[in-house]
N, C-alpha and C positions, 0 to 999 in steps of 0.2 A: 712397221708399227712396233712400239714397245709393248711387250707382254710380260707382266710380273704377277707373282702370286705369293700368298703366305698362308700357312696353317695356323689357326688361332683357336684357343679353347674358350668356349662360352663360360663366363665366370659368374654372371648374375644369377640370383636365386630362381627367378621365373623363366630363365632361358630366353630364347628368341621368340617372344610373344608379340602381340599386336603393337604395343607401344615401342618396344625395342626395334621391331621391324620398321616402324614408321620413322624412328630416329635414323636408322641405317639408310633408308630410302631418301630421306631428306638430304643427307650428305651426298649420297650417290647421284641424285638428280642434279646436284650442283656441278657435276663434271660432264657437261655437254660434249659429245664427241668421244667420250670414253666409254667403252663397253665394260660392264661390271657383272660378274657372275659369282655365285656362291654355291658350293657343293658340299654334300655330306654323303659318305658311303656310295659314291657314284651317281647320286641324284643331283643334277645341276639346274639351278634356277637363275633368273635375272635378279641382280642385286638392286634393281630399280622397281621391283614388284613386291609390295607388302604381302599380298596373298602368296606369291611364290615363296618368299622367305618363310612364311608361316607353315607352308606345307613340308618344310624340312623337319619340323618338329624337333628342333635342336634345343635340348634341355641343358641344364647346368652340367658341365663336364664334357659335353660333346665337342669334338674338334671339327671345325668347318674349314673349308679352303676358300679364300677370297682371291679371285683372279680379275685383273684389270688389264685393259688393252686400249691404247690410244695415246694421244699427245700428253695427257696429264696422268698417265697410268700410275707412276710412282707416287705422286702427291695423293691421288685418290686412295691408293692402297694404304699409305701411311695414315691418312685420316680415318679410314674405316677400321683398320687394325687398332688404332688408338681408341676409337669408340667402343669396340668390343672389349679391349683390355680395361677400359674405365667402367665396365659393367653397364654400358649404355647410360651412364650417369644416373643410375637408379639406386644402388645400395652400397 
């Protein structure tokens, strides 16, 4: 299986709050058969769990690591990094 990851900085003002986490999970859930995880300072959660993402308490300026594994790992990673870089389409 292909395993890829990227470090990305949270750029939106509100950080990885409920709406941003929901947008992330909506994209992640579209990649069936692809495992997606997000980590911050050694704490790793499922990228397909809104609650898990919110427990990271990733505020603006925080660097998170997105890791994807599976058949569509590269596409999933590109889409999720794009979402974060676009400030979750918020501001």
